C-alpha positions in Angstrom: 0.0 -0.1 0.0 1.3 3.5 -1.0 1.7 5.7 2.2 4.1 8.2 0.7 3.7 10.3 -2.3 6.7 12.4 -3.4 6.4 15.5 -5.7 9.9 15.9 -7.3 10.7 18.9 -9.2 12.0 18.5 -12.6 14.9 20.5 -11.9 15.8 18.2 -9.2 15.8 15.3 -11.8 18.0 17.3 -14.3 20.4 18.2 -11.6 20.8 14.6 -10.6 20.9 13.0 -14.2 24.6 12.0 -13.8 23.7 10.0 -10.8 20.1 9.1 -11.6 20.6 5.4 -10.3 21.9 6.6 -6.9 18.9 9.1 -6.8 16.4 6.5 -7.7 17.7 4.0 -5.0 17.6 6.8 -2.3 13.7 6.6 -1.9 12.5 4.6 1.1 12.5 0.9 0.8 8.6 0.5 0.6 5.9 1.1 -2.0 5.7 4.8 -3.0 4.5 6.9 -5.7 6.5 9.8 -7.4 5.2 12.6 -9.5 8.0 14.5 -11.5 7.8 18.0 -12.8 9.1 19.7 -16.0 11.9 21.8 -14.6 14.0 23.7 -16.9 12.0 22.0 -19.8 9.3 24.5 -19.1 11.2 26.9 -21.5 9.5 24.9 -24.2 6.2 26.2 -22.9 7.3 29.8 -23.1 8.7 29.4 -26.7 5.3 28.8 -28.2 2.5 31.3 -28.9 -0.3 28.9 -28.2 -2.9 29.2 -25.6 -2.4 28.1 -22.0 -4.0 24.8 -22.5 -1.6 24.0 -25.5 1.3 25.2 -23.5 0.3 22.9 -20.5 0.2 20.0 -22.8 3.9 20.6 -23.7 4.7 20.8 -20.1 3.0 17.4 -19.4 5.1 15.8 -22.0 8.1 17.2 -20.3 7.1 15.8 -16.9 6.5 12.4 -18.3 9.9 12.3 -19.9 11.4 12.9 -16.3 9.0 10.2 -15.1 10.1 7.7 -17.7 13.7 8.4 -17.0 13.3 8.0 -13.3 11.1 4.9 -13.7 13.8 3.2 -15.8 16.3 3.8 -13.0 14.2 2.5 -10.1 13.6 -1.1 -9.1 10.2 -2.7 -8.5 8.4 -0.1 -10.4 5.1 -0.3 -12.4 6.3 -0.4 -16.1 3.9 2.3 -17.3 3.6 5.9 -16.6 0.0 6.6 -15.5 -1.7 9.3 -17.5 -5.2 9.3 -15.8 -6.4 9.1 -12.2 -7.9 5.6 -12.7 -4.5 4.5 -14.0 -2.8 5.5 -10.9 -5.1 3.5 -8.8 -4.5 0.5 -11.1 -0.8 0.9 -10.8 -0.8 1.3 -7.1 -2.9 -1.8 -6.7 0.0 -3.8 -8.3 2.1 -3.3 -5.2 4.9 -1.8 -7.1 6.3 1.7 -7.0 4.4 4.3 -9.2 6.3 7.0 -11.1 4.3 9.6 -13.1 4.2 13.1 -14.5 1.3 15.5 -15.2 -2.3 14.5 -15.7 -4.3 17.4 -17.0 -3.6 21.0 -18.1 -3.8 23.6 -15.5 -2.3 21.4 -12.6 1.2 21.8 -11.3 3.4 18.8 -10.2 2.6 19.6 -6.6 -1.3 19.7 -7.5 -1.1 16.3 -9.2 1.0 14.9 -6.3 -1.7 16.1 -3.9 -4.4 14.6 -6.0 -2.6 11.3 -6.0 -2.1 11.6 -2.2 -5.9 12.0 -1.9 -6.6 9.0 -4.2 -4.3 6.7 -2.2 -4.9 8.3 1.2 -1.2 8.9 1.6 1.2 11.5 3.0 2.7 14.0 0.7 6.5 15.0 0.5 7.5 17.9 -1.7 11.1 17.4 -2.8 12.5 20.5 -4.2 15.7 22.6 -4.7 15.0 24.6 -1.5 14.8 23.4 2.2 11.5 24.7 3.1 9.1 27.7 2.9 10.5 31.1 3.5 8.9 34.3 4.4 10.5 35.7 1.1 12.7 34.4 -1.6 15.9 33.4 0.3 18.1 34.0 -2.8 16.8 37.7 -3.0 16.0 38.7 0.7 18.9 38.1 3.0 17.0 37.9 6.2 14.3 35.6 4.9 13.1 33.4 7.6 12.3 29.7 7.0 9.1 28.2 8.5 9.5 24.8 10.4 5.7 24.7 10.4 3.2 26.6 8.4 -0.6 26.7 8.3 -2.6 26.3 5.2 -3.9 29.9 5.5 -0.3 31.3 6.0 0.9 29.3 2.8 -2.0 30.6 0.7 -0.9 34.1 1.6 2.6 33.4 0.3 1.8 31.5 -2.8 -0.2 34.3 -4.4 -2.5 32.1 -6.5 -0.2 32.0 -9.7 -1.2 29.4 -12.1 0.5 30.7 -15.3 1.9 27.7 -17.3 5.5 26.9 -16.3 5.6 29.3 -13.6 5.0 28.1 -10.0 6.3 29.1 -6.4 7.5 26.4 -3.9 4.1 25.1 -3.9 1.1 26.6 -5.9 -2.4 27.5 -4.7 -4.2 24.7 -6.3 -1.9 22.1 -4.6 -2.5 23.9 -1.2 -6.3 23.9 -1.8 -6.1 20.0 -2.3 -4.0 19.7 0.8 -6.5 21.7 2.8 -9.5 19.7 1.5 -8.4 16.3 2.6 -6.0 17.5 5.4 -3.1 15.7 3.8 0.1 15.5 6.0 2.5 17.4 3.9 6.2 18.3 4.3 8.4 20.4 2.0 12.1 19.8 2.0 15.4 19.9 0.0 15.7 16.9 -2.4 19.0 15.4 -1.1 19.7 11.8 -1.1 19.7 11.7 2.6 16.4 13.5 2.9 14.8 11.2 0.4 15.8 8.2 2.4 14.3 9.5 5.7 11.9 12.2 4.7 10.2 12.1 8.2 13.5 13.3 9.7 14.4 15.8 7.0 14.8 19.3 7.9 12.0 21.3 6.1 8.7 22.9 6.4 5.6 20.8 7.6 2.1 22.1 6.6 -0.3 21.9 9.5 -3.9 22.0 9.8 -6.0 23.8 12.5 
């Protein structure tokens, strides 16, 4: 039974391509689901003049490229990348790990991962290039403060509600709304090999519900 769903940013996959086998082996030794993002491939979205739906379809293909790459490197993994919610449930019922990308236009990797966590009644771990949620962008604001815990309401204030294709904050509003709706236990942390091995112990930001 899947008890942990990981949202892994596409940039994380790209930054670990040279050691993708080590990265794939770092996940907990239990059945999990992993949803990968587009990362720097989102530049293909911004390169076209199509509408947002068309741009999202390009982004979804990019996420699935990363998913197929990770799937190939991981052991005991369902051999297909699910493309619809019902396929996620079928793959999870196999007892094997599930690796996938986007599902439908308009949803970020985090929102898809939150949907999967809802479907499978699992905890959500958002593995990204930063070590948690900050009051401001830590790369731009020197005294930005990291939250060890943050409420859904506080996080919604920070995310700003941007759903433009290829542009998302640490976690976007749609994902937060899903997390709120089903009170999904969620943690945001830096995607180091050590943190992926023991996500419960990783330093990061836990989303709490009141």
